[in-house]
N, C-alpha and C positions, 0 to 999 in steps of 0.2 A: 533504632531505627521506626518514624513510626509504621504505621499499618501499610499505608498503599503504596510506602518504595518498596516493604516487603514485598507484596502481592503482585508489583511490575519486579520487582528483579527475579519472584520466578518463576513470573512469562517470559523476560527475556532468556531467563537461563531452557526454559523449558521448549522455547521457541528455538534453539540453538541447540537442542537433540535432538532433537524434531526434524531441523536442518539435515546435519552429521546423518542420519536415518537416512534421509530421505524419502521422510514419510507426508507428503502434501497434505495431506489430509490431517491430522492433526496437527501438524504447523498453521494449519489453515484456521482451525477451531482455538486453536490458542491465541492466535494474533485477530478474531473476530471479538473472543470476547478481554483481550487487551481493551479494544479499539473500546470498545461497548464499554467499556473503564473507563478510560479515557476522553470519554465524551461524557461520560457522568459528571467527574469533576467538575464539570463547567466551567471549566477555564482553559483559553488556549495557553501549552506548557509545550515539551519538545517531548511527552511519552506519547500524546494526540499524534502527532509529526512524525513519528520513530512509529507507531502500531500501520498509520496511513503508510506511508513508503513502503514500509514491508510489507503489507496486506499487498500492496497494489505489483510489487515486485512478484510477488509468491502467482501473484493472477497472471503477472505477463509473463514467465517464464516456465506458467503451466497454460500456456494456451490459449488466458481467458483473457483477449483486449479488451472485449468490449466492458468485460467487470476491472479491469487494467486502469481504461480510460477516465473511467468514473473516479477512480478512487485519485489519480492522477489529476485531476479537475480539482479539486477537492483538498489538495495536497497542495495544489499552489496560492488558494484562497490561503487555508491555513497557514504556511509561512510569507506570504505577505504579510496575512497580518501580524505574527512575530515576530520576523526578521528584516520581510522591507521590501519592497515590491524588487527590489536592483540586486540585491543579494544574491550568491550565486548556489544558495538552494533556492533559489523562489527559479532561478533560468532556468537550472536544471528541471526541475519539473516541469514548466515547458516543455521544454527540450520530451523530456517524457513522454507529457498527455500526445504529443503530437505525433514521436512512433507510434506509441501505442492505437492515436488515428489511423496513421496508413499502413501498419500490419494490420487494425481490423478489417479496412475495407478493401485492403490485398486482397486474404481472405476468404471475404466477401466476392470475387467478383472472380478466386481461383472457383469457387464452389457453382457461381453463376453459370462460369464456364463448362463443367466438366457435366450439370446438368442439363448442358445444352446441347 
């Protein structure tokens, strides 16, 4: 198995272990490293899509919708380039961008209401 593949498998295994322990901070560090490495491959492939989706989902579940929204937008671009604009995964990514935007706006309105 090539070194890149071994490294990728290690990222996936470590990420899943952190998620099973509900350790968001460790999971986030692992995904950020995986995301950075995947971008360094200089090729669009499933690893970059996986890392982008996983990190965006982690942010969303951690109520970090602003960060999730930015990554979901990037995910739409990546998925469209790799799989095509009409692929179900690209459409699902668009839906996640919209949901993150709605949640983010709702949270900001609630913060404003509380402040007033």
